[in-house]
PDB file of N, CA, C and O in Angstrom:
ATOM      1  N   UNK A   1      99.971  99.520 105.331  1.00  0.00           N
ATOM      2  CA  UNK A   1     100.973 100.105 104.345  1.00  0.00           C
ATOM      3  C   UNK A   1     101.598 101.339 104.892  1.00  0.00           C
ATOM      4  O   UNK A   1     102.765 101.522 104.546  1.00  0.00           O
ATOM      5  N   UNK A   2     101.040 102.243 105.695  1.00  0.00           N
ATOM      6  CA  UNK A   2     101.446 103.408 106.232  1.00  0.00           C
ATOM      7  C   UNK A   2     102.699 102.946 107.250  1.00  0.00           C
ATOM      8  O   UNK A   2     103.580 103.773 107.483  1.00  0.00           O
ATOM      9  N   UNK A   3     102.751 101.850 107.745  1.00  0.00           N
ATOM     10  CA  UNK A   3     103.810 101.704 108.851  1.00  0.00           C
ATOM     11  C   UNK A   3     105.048 101.535 108.159  1.00  0.00           C
ATOM     12  O   UNK A   3     106.016 101.468 108.917  1.00  0.00           O
ATOM     13  N   UNK A   4     105.311 101.442 106.882  1.00  0.00           N
ATOM     14  CA  UNK A   4     106.565 101.330 106.165  1.00  0.00           C
ATOM     15  C   UNK A   4     106.994 102.727 105.671  1.00  0.00           C
ATOM     16  O   UNK A   4     108.153 102.858 105.280  1.00  0.00           O
ATOM     17  N   UNK A   5     106.149 103.788 105.658  1.00  0.00           N
ATOM     18  CA  UNK A   5     106.471 105.151 105.191  1.00  0.00           C
ATOM     19  C   UNK A   5     107.468 105.676 106.012  1.00  0.00           C
ATOM     20  O   UNK A   5     107.381 105.609 107.238  1.00  0.00           O
ATOM     21  N   UNK A   6     108.479 106.232 105.392  1.00  0.00           N
ATOM     22  CA  UNK A   6     109.511 107.117 106.047  1.00  0.00           C
ATOM     23  C   UNK A   6     110.386 106.177 107.242  1.00  0.00           C
ATOM     24  O   UNK A   6     110.816 106.609 108.311  1.00  0.00           O
ATOM     25  N   UNK A   7     110.488 104.958 106.784  1.00  0.00           N
ATOM     26  CA  UNK A   7     111.211 104.108 107.630  1.00  0.00           C
ATOM     27  C   UNK A   7     112.323 103.357 106.802  1.00  0.00           C
ATOM     28  O   UNK A   7     112.226 103.285 105.577  1.00  0.00           O
ATOM     29  N   UNK A   8     113.236 102.875 107.394  1.00  0.00           N
ATOM     30  CA  UNK A   8     114.402 102.205 106.747  1.00  0.00           C
ATOM     31  C   UNK A   8     113.918 100.832 106.507  1.00  0.00           C
ATOM     32  O   UNK A   8     113.635 100.114 107.466  1.00  0.00           O
ATOM     33  N   UNK A   9     113.796 100.391 105.210  1.00  0.00           N
ATOM     34  CA  UNK A   9     113.203  99.167 104.918  1.00  0.00           C
ATOM     35  C   UNK A   9     114.161  98.332 103.819  1.00  0.00           C
ATOM     36  O   UNK A   9     114.988  98.928 103.128  1.00  0.00           O
ATOM     37  N   UNK A  10     113.971  97.022 103.749  1.00  0.00           N
ATOM     38  CA  UNK A  10     114.613  96.173 102.728  1.00  0.00           C
ATOM     39  C   UNK A  10     113.590  95.645 101.881  1.00  0.00           C
ATOM     40  O   UNK A  10     112.513  95.254 102.331  1.00  0.00           O
ATOM     41  N   UNK A  11     113.922  95.618 100.540  1.00  0.00           N
ATOM     42  CA  UNK A  11     113.109  94.987  99.625  1.00  0.00           C
ATOM     43  C   UNK A  11     113.853  93.991  98.662  1.00  0.00           C
ATOM     44  O   UNK A  11     114.782  94.347  97.938  1.00  0.00           O
ATOM     45  N   UNK A  12     113.381  92.765  98.718  1.00  0.00           N
ATOM     46  CA  UNK A  12     113.940  91.662  97.784  1.00  0.00           C
ATOM     47  C   UNK A  12     113.468  91.678  96.508  1.00  0.00           C
ATOM     48  O   UNK A  12     112.282  91.364  96.408  1.00  0.00           O
ATOM     49  N   UNK A  13     114.090  91.974  95.419  1.00  0.00           N
ATOM     50  CA  UNK A  13     113.784  92.047  93.955  1.00  0.00           C
ATOM     51  C   UNK A  13     114.367  91.137  92.957  1.00  0.00           C
ATOM     52  O   UNK A  13     115.526  90.874  93.280  1.00  0.00           O
ATOM     53  N   UNK A  14     114.076  90.669  92.078  1.00  0.00           N
ATOM     54  CA  UNK A  14     114.495  89.747  90.904  1.00  0.00           C
ATOM     55  C   UNK A  14     115.878  90.494  90.313  1.00  0.00           C
ATOM     56  O   UNK A  14     115.803  91.639  89.867  1.00  0.00           O
ATOM     57  N   UNK A  15     116.873  89.916  90.337  1.00  0.00           N
ATOM     58  CA  UNK A  15     118.080  90.423  89.917  1.00  0.00           C
ATOM     59  C   UNK A  15     118.024  90.634  88.314  1.00  0.00           C
ATOM     60  O   UNK A  15     117.160  90.071  87.642  1.00  0.00           O
ATOM     61  N   UNK A  16     118.900  91.396  87.802  1.00  0.00           N
ATOM     62  CA  UNK A  16     118.890  91.783  86.251  1.00  0.00           C
ATOM     63  C   UNK A  16     120.350  91.619  85.844  1.00  0.00           C
ATOM     64  O   UNK A  16     121.226  91.916  86.657  1.00  0.00           O
ATOM     65  N   UNK A  17     120.653  91.179  84.675  1.00  0.00           N
ATOM     66  CA  UNK A  17     121.927  91.183  84.190  1.00  0.00           C
ATOM     67  C   UNK A  17     122.382  92.484  83.650  1.00  0.00           C
ATOM     68  O   UNK A  17     121.703  93.492  83.848  1.00  0.00           O
ATOM     69  N   UNK A  18     123.581  92.529  82.925  1.00  0.00           N
ATOM     70  CA  UNK A  18     124.011  93.756  82.359  1.00  0.00           C
ATOM     71  C   UNK A  18     123.269  94.441  81.218  1.00  0.00           C
ATOM     72  O   UNK A  18     123.511  95.584  80.832  1.00  0.00           O
ATOM     73  N   UNK A  19     122.359  93.646  80.728  1.00  0.00           N
ATOM     74  CA  UNK A  19     121.352  94.151  79.564  1.00  0.00           C
ATOM     75  C   UNK A  19     120.123  94.556  80.163  1.00  0.00           C
ATOM     76  O   UNK A  19     119.443  95.332  79.491  1.00  0.00           O
ATOM     77  N   UNK A  20     119.651  94.179  81.359  1.00  0.00           N
ATOM     78  CA  UNK A  20     118.415  94.575  81.969  1.00  0.00           C
ATOM     79  C   UNK A  20     117.520  93.513  82.047  1.00  0.00           C
ATOM     80  O   UNK A  20     116.423  93.722  82.565  1.00  0.00           O
ATOM     81  N   UNK A  21     117.852  92.212  81.545  1.00  0.00           N
ATOM     82  CA  UNK A  21     116.857  91.134  81.367  1.00  0.00           C
ATOM     83  C   UNK A  21     116.864  90.590  82.844  1.00  0.00           C
ATOM     84  O   UNK A  21     117.799  90.818  83.612  1.00  0.00           O
ATOM     85  N   UNK A  22     115.860  89.927  83.150  1.00  0.00           N
ATOM     86  CA  UNK A  22     115.733  89.351  84.642  1.00  0.00           C
ATOM     87  C   UNK A  22     116.377  88.043  84.658  1.00  0.00           C
ATOM     88  O   UNK A  22     116.219  87.253  83.728  1.00  0.00           O
ATOM     89  N   UNK A  23     117.128  87.769  85.720  1.00  0.00           N
ATOM     90  CA  UNK A  23     117.970  86.563  85.936  1.00  0.00           C
ATOM     91  C   UNK A  23     117.264  85.627  86.772  1.00  0.00           C
ATOM     92  O   UNK A  23     117.337  85.740  87.996  1.00  0.00           O
ATOM     93  N   UNK A  24     116.475  84.560  86.140  1.00  0.00           N
ATOM     94  CA  UNK A  24     115.709  83.653  87.259  1.00  0.00           C
ATOM     95  C   UNK A  24     116.458  82.917  88.197  1.00  0.00           C
ATOM     96  O   UNK A  24     117.491  82.300  87.937  1.00  0.00           O
ATOM     97  N   UNK A  25     115.839  83.011  89.436  1.00  0.00           N
ATOM     98  CA  UNK A  25     116.722  82.491  90.601  1.00  0.00           C
ATOM     99  C   UNK A  25     117.577  83.290  91.389  1.00  0.00           C
ATOM    100  O   UNK A  25     117.931  82.923  92.509  1.00  0.00           O
ATOM    101  N   UNK A  26     117.977  84.489  90.818  1.00  0.00           N
ATOM    102  CA  UNK A  26     118.803  85.408  91.495  1.00  0.00           C
ATOM    103  C   UNK A  26     117.995  86.646  92.022  1.00  0.00           C
ATOM    104  O   UNK A  26     117.162  87.273  91.367  1.00  0.00           O
ATOM    105  N   UNK A  27     118.338  86.866  93.179  1.00  0.00           N
ATOM    106  CA  UNK A  27     117.508  88.106  93.723  1.00  0.00           C
ATOM    107  C   UNK A  27     118.583  88.972  94.457  1.00  0.00           C
ATOM    108  O   UNK A  27     119.643  88.589  94.951  1.00  0.00           O
ATOM    109  N   UNK A  28     118.075  90.184  94.411  1.00  0.00           N
ATOM    110  CA  UNK A  28     119.035  91.284  95.138  1.00  0.00           C
ATOM    111  C   UNK A  28     118.224  91.865  96.193  1.00  0.00           C
ATOM    112  O   UNK A  28     117.001  91.737  96.154  1.00  0.00           O
ATOM    113  N   UNK A  29     118.883  92.578  97.262  1.00  0.00           N
ATOM    114  CA  UNK A  29     118.304  93.158  98.282  1.00  0.00           C
ATOM    115  C   UNK A  29     118.537  94.749  98.287  1.00  0.00           C
ATOM    116  O   UNK A  29     119.682  95.186  98.402  1.00  0.00           O
ATOM    117  N   UNK A  30     117.506  95.550  98.169  1.00  0.00           N
ATOM    118  CA  UNK A  30     117.642  97.047  98.213  1.00  0.00           C
ATOM    119  C   UNK A  30     117.180  97.565  99.458  1.00  0.00           C
ATOM    120  O   UNK A  30     116.121  97.199  99.967  1.00  0.00           O
ATOM    121  N   UNK A  31     117.911  98.368  99.939  1.00  0.00           N
ATOM    122  CA  UNK A  31     117.596  99.072 101.234  1.00  0.00           C
ATOM    123  C   UNK A  31     117.692 100.661 101.102  1.00  0.00           C
ATOM    124  O   UNK A  31     118.454 101.271 100.352  1.00  0.00           O
ATOM    125  N   UNK A  32     116.806 101.174 101.943  1.00  0.00           N
ATOM    126  CA  UNK A  32     116.634 102.710 102.066  1.00  0.00           C
ATOM    127  C   UNK A  32     115.227 103.227 102.612  1.00  0.00           C
ATOM    128  O   UNK A  32     114.349 102.429 102.939  1.00  0.00           O
ATOM    129  N   UNK A  33     115.090 104.391 102.679  1.00  0.00           N
ATOM    130  CA  UNK A  33     113.945 104.946 102.963  1.00  0.00           C
ATOM    131  C   UNK A  33     112.796 104.844 102.142  1.00  0.00           C
ATOM    132  O   UNK A  33     112.781 105.240 100.976  1.00  0.00           O
ATOM    133  N   UNK A  34     111.925 104.373 102.665  1.00  0.00           N
ATOM    134  CA  UNK A  34     110.528 104.188 101.780  1.00  0.00           C
ATOM    135  C   UNK A  34     109.635 105.411 101.889  1.00  0.00           C
ATOM    136  O   UNK A  34     109.171 105.837 102.946  1.00  0.00           O
ATOM    137  N   UNK A  35     109.448 105.921 100.703  1.00  0.00           N
ATOM    138  CA  UNK A  35     108.694 107.316 100.381  1.00  0.00           C
ATOM    139  C   UNK A  35     107.312 106.967  99.901  1.00  0.00           C
ATOM    140  O   UNK A  35     106.408 107.758 100.172  1.00  0.00           O
ATOM    141  N   UNK A  36     107.028 105.826  99.188  1.00  0.00           N
ATOM    142  CA  UNK A  36     105.757 105.593  98.794  1.00  0.00           C
ATOM    143  C   UNK A  36     105.474 104.040  98.605  1.00  0.00           C
ATOM    144  O   UNK A  36     106.347 103.257  98.230  1.00  0.00           O
ATOM    145  N   UNK A  37     104.287 103.705  98.875  1.00  0.00           N
ATOM    146  CA  UNK A  37     103.746 102.312  98.688  1.00  0.00           C
ATOM    147  C   UNK A  37     102.236 102.624  98.148  1.00  0.00           C
ATOM    148  O   UNK A  37     101.387 103.374  98.631  1.00  0.00           O
ATOM    149  N   UNK A  38     102.185 101.824  97.023  1.00  0.00           N
ATOM    150  CA  UNK A  38     100.780 101.798  96.562  1.00  0.00           C
ATOM    151  C   UNK A  38     100.724 101.362  95.110  1.00  0.00           C
ATOM    152  O   UNK A  38     101.688 100.871  94.522  1.00  0.00           O
ATOM    153  N   UNK A  39      99.542 101.571  94.577  1.00  0.00           N
ATOM    154  CA  UNK A  39      99.478 101.241  92.942  1.00  0.00           C
ATOM    155  C   UNK A  39      99.925 102.447  92.206  1.00  0.00           C
ATOM    156  O   UNK A  39      99.746 103.611  92.564  1.00  0.00           O
ATOM    157  N   UNK A  40     100.540 102.025  91.114  1.00  0.00           N
ATOM    158  CA  UNK A  40     100.875 103.231  90.021  1.00  0.00           C
ATOM    159  C   UNK A  40      99.906 103.017  88.877  1.00  0.00           C
ATOM    160  O   UNK A  40     100.141 102.187  87.999  1.00  0.00           O
ATOM    161  N   UNK A  41      98.812 103.770  88.889  1.00  0.00           N
ATOM    162  CA  UNK A  41      97.692 103.742  87.815  1.00  0.00           C
ATOM    163  C   UNK A  41      98.110 104.124  86.558  1.00  0.00           C
ATOM    164  O   UNK A  41      97.484 103.829  85.540  1.00  0.00           O
ATOM    165  N   UNK A  42      99.433 104.952  86.570  1.00  0.00           N
ATOM    166  CA  UNK A  42      99.853 105.339  85.217  1.00  0.00           C
ATOM    167  C   UNK A  42     100.389 104.167  84.321  1.00  0.00           C
ATOM    168  O   UNK A  42     100.103 103.923  83.149  1.00  0.00           O
ATOM    169  N   UNK A  43     101.300 103.454  85.231  1.00  0.00           N
ATOM    170  CA  UNK A  43     101.915 102.301  84.418  1.00  0.00           C
ATOM    171  C   UNK A  43     101.099 100.973  84.554  1.00  0.00           C
ATOM    172  O   UNK A  43     101.482  99.932  84.020  1.00  0.00           O
ATOM    173  N   UNK A  44     100.010 101.059  85.258  1.00  0.00           N
ATOM    174  CA  UNK A  44      99.160  99.822  85.548  1.00  0.00           C
ATOM    175  C   UNK A  44      99.971  98.863  86.306  1.00  0.00           C
ATOM    176  O   UNK A  44      99.984  97.689  85.936  1.00  0.00           O
ATOM    177  N   UNK A  45     100.688  99.261  87.387  1.00  0.00           N
ATOM    178  CA  UNK A  45     101.354  98.480  88.364  1.00  0.00           C
ATOM    179  C   UNK A  45     100.585  98.265  89.716  1.00  0.00           C
ATOM    180  O   UNK A  45     100.416  99.187  90.514  1.00  0.00           O
ATOM    181  N   UNK A  46     100.120  96.955  89.926  1.00  0.00           N
ATOM    182  CA  UNK A  46      99.286  97.022  91.114  1.00  0.00           C
ATOM    183  C   UNK A  46      99.843  97.336  92.487  1.00  0.00           C
ATOM    184  O   UNK A  46      99.069  97.766  93.343  1.00  0.00           O
ATOM    185  N   UNK A  47     101.232  97.141  92.787  1.00  0.00           N
ATOM    186  CA  UNK A  47     101.952  97.620  93.844  1.00  0.00           C
ATOM    187  C   UNK A  47     103.254  97.949  93.710  1.00  0.00           C
ATOM    188  O   UNK A  47     104.050  97.111  93.288  1.00  0.00           O
ATOM    189  N   UNK A  48     103.619  99.120  94.025  1.00  0.00           N
ATOM    190  CA  UNK A  48     104.962  99.713  93.695  1.00  0.00           C
ATOM    191  C   UNK A  48     105.467 100.290  95.024  1.00  0.00           C
ATOM    192  O   UNK A  48     104.671 100.943  95.698  1.00  0.00           O
ATOM    193  N   UNK A  49     106.712 100.105  95.453  1.00  0.00           N
ATOM    194  CA  UNK A  49     107.246 100.826  96.487  1.00  0.00           C
ATOM    195  C   UNK A  49     108.475 101.817  96.113  1.00  0.00           C
ATOM    196  O   UNK A  49     109.363 101.383  95.378  1.00  0.00           O
ATOM    197  N   UNK A  50     108.519 102.796  96.481  1.00  0.00           N
ATOM    198  CA  UNK A  50     109.766 103.867  96.225  1.00  0.00           C
ATOM    199  C   UNK A  50     110.805 104.004  97.349  1.00  0.00           C
ATOM    200  O   UNK A  50     110.659 104.735  98.328  1.00  0.00           O
ATOM    201  N   UNK A  51     111.788 103.285  97.122  1.00  0.00           N
ATOM    202  CA  UNK A  51     112.956 103.197  98.027  1.00  0.00           C
ATOM    203  C   UNK A  51     113.933 104.461  97.596  1.00  0.00           C
ATOM    204  O   UNK A  51     114.434 104.503  96.472  1.00  0.00           O
ATOM    205  N   UNK A  52     114.118 105.296  98.407  1.00  0.00           N
ATOM    206  CA  UNK A  52     115.107 106.610  98.096  1.00  0.00           C
ATOM    207  C   UNK A  52     114.226 107.312  96.946  1.00  0.00           C
ATOM    208  O   UNK A  52     113.174 107.871  97.255  1.00  0.00           O
ATOM    209  N   UNK A  53     114.670 107.272  95.628  1.00  0.00           N
ATOM    210  CA  UNK A  53     114.035 107.879  94.638  1.00  0.00           C
ATOM    211  C   UNK A  53     113.718 106.867  93.593  1.00  0.00           C
ATOM    212  O   UNK A  53     113.301 107.275  92.509  1.00  0.00           O
ATOM    213  N   UNK A  54     113.854 105.722  93.780  1.00  0.00           N
ATOM    214  CA  UNK A  54     113.687 104.470  92.859  1.00  0.00           C
ATOM    215  C   UNK A  54     112.354 103.628  93.118  1.00  0.00           C
ATOM    216  O   UNK A  54     112.037 103.097  94.182  1.00  0.00           O
ATOM    217  N   UNK A  55     111.682 103.623  91.983  1.00  0.00           N
ATOM    218  CA  UNK A  55     110.362 102.702  92.200  1.00  0.00           C
ATOM    219  C   UNK A  55     110.785 101.397  91.967  1.00  0.00           C
ATOM    220  O   UNK A  55     111.680 101.148  91.160  1.00  0.00           O
ATOM    221  N   UNK A  56     110.117 100.419  92.714  1.00  0.00           N
ATOM    222  CA  UNK A  56     110.453  98.867  92.534  1.00  0.00           C
ATOM    223  C   UNK A  56     108.861  98.301  92.380  1.00  0.00           C
ATOM    224  O   UNK A  56     107.962  98.813  93.047  1.00  0.00           O
ATOM    225  N   UNK A  57     108.658  97.419  91.627  1.00  0.00           N
ATOM    226  CA  UNK A  57     107.317  96.728  91.390  1.00  0.00           C
ATOM    227  C   UNK A  57     107.500  95.575  92.420  1.00  0.00           C
ATOM    228  O   UNK A  57     108.492  94.846  92.417  1.00  0.00           O
ATOM    229  N   UNK A  58     106.501  95.470  93.273  1.00  0.00           N
ATOM    230  CA  UNK A  58     106.350  94.203  94.282  1.00  0.00           C
ATOM    231  C   UNK A  58     105.319  93.265  94.014  1.00  0.00           C
ATOM    232  O   UNK A  58     104.391  93.571  93.265  1.00  0.00           O
ATOM    233  N   UNK A  59     105.399  92.113  94.574  1.00  0.00           N
ATOM    234  CA  UNK A  59     104.332  91.093  94.430  1.00  0.00           C
ATOM    235  C   UNK A  59     103.442  91.268  95.529  1.00  0.00           C
ATOM    236  O   UNK A  59     102.243  91.192  95.260  1.00  0.00           O
ATOM    237  N   UNK A  60     103.793  91.497  96.779  1.00  0.00           N
ATOM    238  CA  UNK A  60     102.855  91.595  97.968  1.00  0.00           C
ATOM    239  C   UNK A  60     103.616  92.393  98.988  1.00  0.00           C
ATOM    240  O   UNK A  60     104.816  92.615  98.826  1.00  0.00           O
ATOM    241  N   UNK A  61     102.945  92.836 100.051  1.00  0.00           N
ATOM    242  CA  UNK A  61     103.470  93.527 101.164  1.00  0.00           C
ATOM    243  C   UNK A  61     104.541  92.731 101.983  1.00  0.00           C
ATOM    244  O   UNK A  61     105.289  93.318 102.764  1.00  0.00           O
ATOM    245  N   UNK A  62     104.586  91.518 101.804  1.00  0.00           N
ATOM    246  CA  UNK A  62     105.380  90.476 102.604  1.00  0.00           C
ATOM    247  C   UNK A  62     106.830  90.751 101.834  1.00  0.00           C
ATOM    248  O   UNK A  62     107.811  90.359 102.465  1.00  0.00           O
ATOM    249  N   UNK A  63     107.034  91.253 100.799  1.00  0.00           N
ATOM    250  CA  UNK A  63     108.267  91.487 100.170  1.00  0.00           C
ATOM    251  C   UNK A  63     109.135  92.729 101.027  1.00  0.00           C
ATOM    252  O   UNK A  63     110.340  92.958 100.928  1.00  0.00           O
ATOM    253  N   UNK A  64     108.380  93.269 101.679  1.00  0.00           N
ATOM    254  CA  UNK A  64     109.078  94.403 102.262  1.00  0.00           C
ATOM    255  C   UNK A  64     109.279  94.041 103.937  1.00  0.00           C
ATOM    256  O   UNK A  64     108.398  93.549 104.643  1.00  0.00           O
ATOM    257  N   UNK A  65     110.488  94.366 104.330  1.00  0.00           N
ATOM    258  CA  UNK A  65     110.959  94.003 105.762  1.00  0.00           C
ATOM    259  C   UNK A  65     111.712  95.233 106.441  1.00  0.00           C
ATOM    260  O   UNK A  65     112.601  95.799 105.805  1.00  0.00           O
ATOM    261  N   UNK A  66     111.407  95.609 107.583  1.00  0.00           N
ATOM    262  CA  UNK A  66     112.229  96.769 108.267  1.00  0.00           C
ATOM    263  C   UNK A  66     113.685  96.372 108.301  1.00  0.00           C
ATOM    264  O   UNK A  66     113.984  95.206 108.556  1.00  0.00           O
ATOM    265  N   UNK A  67     114.509  97.189 108.082  1.00  0.00           N
ATOM    266  CA  UNK A  67     115.853  97.043 108.293  1.00  0.00           C
ATOM    267  C   UNK A  67     116.491  97.129 109.626  1.00  0.00           C
ATOM    268  O   UNK A  67     116.332  98.151 110.295  1.00  0.00           O
ATOM    269  N   UNK A  68     117.211  96.126 110.075  1.00  0.00           N
ATOM    270  CA  UNK A  68     117.694  96.208 111.325  1.00  0.00           C
ATOM    271  C   UNK A  68     119.055  96.895 111.444  1.00  0.00           C
ATOM    272  O   UNK A  68     120.016  96.549 110.757  1.00  0.00           O
ATOM    273  N   UNK A  69     119.101  97.943 112.400  1.00  0.00           N
ATOM    274  CA  UNK A  69     120.310  98.905 112.410  1.00  0.00           C
ATOM    275  C   UNK A  69     121.142  98.213 113.362  1.00  0.00           C
ATOM    276  O   UNK A  69     122.244  98.669 113.665  1.00  0.00           O
TER     277      UNK A  69
END
């Protein structure tokens, strides 16, 4: 997990509509500097990545890829 910290990464997450509901079958890609990867014990999230200052819930580490410049 440490190989992604402070690196430019891409994360593929489930898209949401204007009301915040998940849209099945639609994904968006978020890119930025990864500052945290690990469990969030306060919210009971098994794997979370913080890109920029925004936390994202992940299914596995394979959801994270290095961004090519």
